[in-house]
C-alpha positions as CSV (number, residue, x, y, z in Angstrom):
1,M,25.1,78.2,-10.3
2,L,26.0,81.8,-9.3
3,T,28.9,83.1,-11.4
4,T,31.2,86.1,-11.6
5,E,32.8,87.4,-14.7
6,D,36.6,87.9,-14.2
7,T,39.6,88.4,-16.4
8,L,43.0,86.7,-16.9
9,L,46.2,87.8,-18.7
10,D,45.6,91.5,-17.9
11,G,42.1,91.4,-19.4
12,R,42.9,89.5,-22.6
13,V,40.8,86.6,-21.4
14,R,37.2,87.0,-20.1
15,L,36.1,84.2,-17.8
16,R,32.7,83.4,-16.2
17,Q,33.3,81.1,-13.3
18,P,31.4,79.8,-10.2
19,R,31.2,82.4,-7.4
20,E,31.7,79.7,-4.8
21,G,34.1,76.7,-4.9
22,L,37.1,76.2,-7.1
23,R,38.1,79.3,-9.0
24,A,40.8,79.8,-11.7
25,G,44.2,81.0,-10.5
26,H,47.9,80.8,-11.3
27,D,47.8,77.1,-11.9
28,A,45.6,77.4,-15.0
29,V,47.7,80.3,-16.4
30,L,51.0,78.6,-15.8
31,L,49.7,75.3,-17.3
32,A,48.7,77.0,-20.5
33,A,52.0,78.9,-20.7
34,A,53.8,75.5,-20.6
35,V,52.0,73.9,-23.6
36,P,54.3,74.3,-26.6
37,A,51.5,74.5,-29.2
38,R,52.0,76.1,-32.6
39,P,49.4,78.0,-34.6
40,G,46.9,75.6,-36.1
41,D,47.6,72.7,-33.8
42,A,44.9,70.4,-32.4
43,V,45.1,70.3,-28.6
44,I,43.1,68.7,-25.8
45,E,42.5,69.7,-22.2
46,L,41.2,67.1,-19.7
47,G,39.0,68.4,-16.9
48,C,38.7,71.9,-18.3
49,G,36.4,73.3,-15.7
50,S,35.1,76.7,-16.9
51,G,37.9,76.9,-19.5
52,A,40.6,79.1,-18.0
53,A,43.6,77.1,-19.2
54,F,42.5,76.5,-22.8
55,L,41.4,80.2,-23.1
56,C,44.8,81.4,-21.9
57,L,46.5,79.0,-24.4
58,A,44.3,80.3,-27.2
59,A,45.1,83.9,-26.3
60,R,48.8,83.2,-26.9
61,V,48.6,80.8,-29.9
62,P,46.2,81.7,-32.7
63,G,44.2,79.2,-34.8
64,L,44.2,76.3,-32.4
65,Q,41.6,73.6,-32.7
66,I,40.7,72.8,-29.1
67,V,38.9,69.8,-27.6
68,A,38.1,70.1,-23.9
69,V,36.6,67.3,-21.7
70,E,34.7,68.1,-18.5
71,R,32.6,65.7,-16.3
72,E,30.4,68.3,-14.6
73,P,27.6,69.5,-16.8
74,A,27.4,73.0,-15.3
75,L,31.1,73.6,-15.8
76,A,31.0,72.1,-19.4
77,A,28.2,74.6,-20.1
78,L,30.3,77.5,-18.7
79,A,33.3,76.4,-20.8
80,R,31.2,76.6,-23.9
81,E,29.9,80.1,-22.9
82,N,33.4,81.3,-22.2
83,A,34.7,80.0,-25.6
84,A,31.9,82.1,-27.2
85,L,32.6,85.1,-24.9
86,N,36.2,85.1,-26.1
87,G,35.3,84.7,-29.8
88,L,36.4,81.0,-29.9
89,A,33.1,79.2,-30.4
90,E,34.2,77.8,-33.8
91,Q,37.6,76.6,-32.5
92,V,36.5,74.9,-29.3
93,T,34.6,71.6,-28.8
94,V,33.6,70.9,-25.2
95,I,32.8,67.2,-24.5
96,E,30.8,66.3,-21.5
97,G,32.2,63.1,-20.2
98,D,34.5,61.2,-17.7
99,I,38.1,60.8,-18.6
100,A,38.1,57.3,-17.0
101,D,35.5,56.2,-19.5
102,R,37.4,54.0,-22.0
103,A,34.6,54.3,-24.6
104,L,35.0,58.1,-24.5
105,R,38.8,57.7,-24.9
106,R,38.3,55.9,-28.2
107,T,36.3,58.8,-29.6
108,L,38.9,61.5,-28.9
109,P,40.8,63.0,-31.8
110,R,44.6,62.6,-32.0
111,C,46.1,65.9,-30.9
112,A,49.6,67.5,-31.0
113,H,49.4,68.4,-27.3
114,G,47.3,67.4,-24.3
115,F,47.3,69.1,-20.9
116,A,45.5,68.9,-17.5
117,N,45.3,70.2,-14.0
118,P,43.9,67.0,-12.5
119,P,42.3,66.5,-9.1
120,F,45.5,65.7,-7.2
121,W,44.8,65.5,-3.5
122,E,44.5,62.0,-2.2
123,A,41.5,60.7,-0.2
124,G,41.1,62.3,3.2
125,T,39.4,65.5,4.4
126,R,37.4,66.6,1.4
127,P,35.6,69.8,0.5
128,P,31.8,69.8,1.2
129,T,30.6,70.6,-2.3
130,A,30.5,67.9,-5.0
131,I,31.9,70.1,-7.8
132,R,34.9,71.4,-5.7
133,R,35.5,67.8,-4.4
134,A,35.6,66.4,-8.0
135,A,38.0,69.2,-9.0
136,T,40.5,68.8,-6.2
137,H,40.4,65.2,-4.8
138,E,41.1,62.2,-6.9
139,D,38.8,59.2,-7.1
140,D,39.8,55.5,-7.2
141,S,41.3,55.8,-10.6
142,G,43.9,58.4,-9.5
143,L,46.4,60.1,-11.7
144,A,46.7,57.0,-13.9
145,A,43.3,57.6,-15.5
146,W,44.4,61.1,-16.5
147,T,47.7,60.1,-18.0
148,E,46.1,57.2,-19.8
149,C,43.5,59.4,-21.3
150,L,46.1,62.0,-22.3
151,A,48.2,59.3,-24.0
152,A,45.1,57.9,-25.8
153,A,44.4,61.4,-27.3
154,L,48.0,62.2,-28.4
155,A,49.3,61.8,-31.9
156,P,52.7,59.9,-32.1
157,R,55.3,62.0,-30.3
158,G,52.5,64.3,-29.0
159,G,53.3,66.3,-25.9
160,A,51.6,66.0,-22.5
161,T,51.7,68.6,-19.7
162,L,50.4,68.5,-16.1
163,V,50.5,70.8,-13.2
164,L,50.7,69.1,-9.8
165,P,51.6,69.7,-6.2
166,A,55.3,69.3,-5.6
167,A,54.6,66.5,-3.1
168,R,53.1,64.4,-5.9
169,F,55.6,64.8,-8.7
170,V,56.9,61.2,-8.2
171,D,53.3,59.9,-8.6
172,G,52.9,62.0,-11.7
173,L,56.1,60.8,-13.3
174,S,55.2,57.2,-12.5
175,A,51.7,57.6,-14.0
176,M,53.1,59.2,-17.1
177,A,55.7,56.4,-17.6
178,R,53.0,53.7,-17.2
179,A,50.9,55.4,-19.8
180,G,53.8,55.5,-22.3
181,I,54.6,59.1,-21.9
182,G,58.4,59.4,-21.8
183,S,61.2,62.0,-22.1
184,P,60.0,63.6,-18.8
185,A,60.8,67.1,-17.8
186,L,60.2,68.6,-14.3
187,L,59.9,72.4,-13.8
188,P,59.6,73.6,-10.1
189,L,57.4,76.6,-9.4
190,W,58.9,78.4,-6.3
191,P,56.6,80.9,-4.4
192,R,59.8,82.9,-3.5
193,A,63.5,82.4,-3.8
194,G,64.8,79.9,-1.3
195,V,61.3,78.5,-0.5
196,P,60.4,74.9,-1.4
197,A,58.2,74.6,-4.5
198,K,54.5,74.0,-3.9
199,R,53.7,73.2,-7.5
200,V,55.5,71.6,-10.4
201,L,54.9,71.3,-14.1
202,L,55.5,67.9,-15.7
203,A,55.9,67.4,-19.4
204,G,56.6,64.5,-21.7
205,R,56.0,63.0,-25.1
206,R,54.0,59.9,-26.2
207,D,56.6,57.2,-26.7
208,G,59.4,59.6,-25.9
209,R,62.7,57.9,-25.2
210,G,64.9,60.9,-24.2
211,P,66.5,61.3,-20.8
212,A,64.7,62.8,-17.8
213,R,65.4,66.5,-17.2
214,V,65.1,68.8,-14.2
215,L,64.7,72.4,-15.5
216,P,65.8,75.6,-13.8
217,G,62.3,76.4,-12.6
218,L,60.4,79.7,-12.1
219,T,60.3,81.9,-9.0
220,L,56.9,83.5,-8.8
221,H,57.3,86.4,-6.3
222,D,60.0,88.6,-4.8
223,A,59.7,91.4,-2.2
224,A,58.1,93.8,-4.8
225,G,55.5,91.3,-6.0
226,P,55.5,89.0,-9.1
227,T,59.0,88.6,-10.5
228,P,59.5,90.0,-14.0
229,E,59.6,86.4,-15.4
230,A,56.3,85.5,-13.7
231,A,54.7,88.8,-14.6
232,A,55.5,88.2,-18.3
233,I,53.6,84.9,-18.1
234,L,50.7,85.8,-15.7
235,R,50.0,89.2,-17.1
236,D,51.4,89.3,-20.6
237,G,50.8,85.7,-21.7
238,A,54.4,84.7,-22.4
239,A,55.3,81.1,-23.0
240,L,57.1,79.0,-20.3
241,Q,59.7,76.7,-21.7
242,V,59.3,73.1,-20.4
């Protein structure tokens, strides 16, 4: 696999990633910003790819114990390399496995927070490469497998966070509810003011019983470029309250 070495968070994160195919972008950074982890927490990322999201989270929150699950061997190897590249080899465990594997779920530690950027496009026209296809298009298990695996890895009242296309937020909420992840919160991500959201962040808690919430949302760009609020997250690594 040919790779490039890039940076995120204005150079605070170094990332080796595939030259061709799915590459880390705003989704990974925004997902990491929305995870309300505290120093020393145990967290888990499902489908970590080359590690962009957990690296951005670790850059903001020190002392995390991170478990990451990735099905593709080449990407799992890259995630381990990137953990070492960023001085996190002792904090990160990358498990090579499929989140739909119930035997794997039984081995996962109980974590304070779990997060994922799942393959969210439904069956249809698919990318030609297997790795990109696996990263972007769901298989027969759909979003349910991701939320069930998250729930299995969460401690009581543990938090779950997903980034999804806005067109699939109903599916995401339904999958979370079926997995026992309640107290849902929806945060729209608007490309520009007055433009429909293309992405949303969904958050909830294992066995949560609070009411559903729709949060004010985040506008990513204005005429001058990234909005100050977006720049604080994408460049400076600020947290996003969900």
